[in-house]
C-alpha angles and dihedrals in degrees: 000000000000123000117204122200120191125201140164102070124132147118117313135168121247109279092028131118139237133180117214121202130199117193120196122212092228141023114306094208088097093051120093111193123020122182154155125248130177138205124199122197112289092002133105122257110267137193116258103172140335135195128197128219088261093051102257111149136205128190138191111250090242093063103035111128092016105060129052125193121203138174128216115195094187090058096035086231145123123209137200117204108199119194133174090023119201131200088252088064089069108120145104107281119214130195118220132193128190119200121189113248139152132281088005136004120263112242123200131188133193124227094256136245125234120239117189121184111193142131 
């Protein structure tokens, strides 16, 4: 089992920045993909950014150039630096981890952290 705990959400004005953190309860060396997803009210959960064990990243088109995902093995954590925030970025942000297993990968989610972008 892997527990994921997100932090760093809050209220920020448009154009501002936030840094989300996701701390895992155990080493993330055994975890393949880690990522951030978000869910706005009355919308489906969507991918924001992912990072592989080797450091390859993938971003949603809506956040490219504004958000940066990173992974710190010493801290067993993944981070999301969010700059130039827009009202449409308002959502609950969830951390996800995928650990290889057989016959199917183990998937873990955090409890979410609220990000509100408003003046």
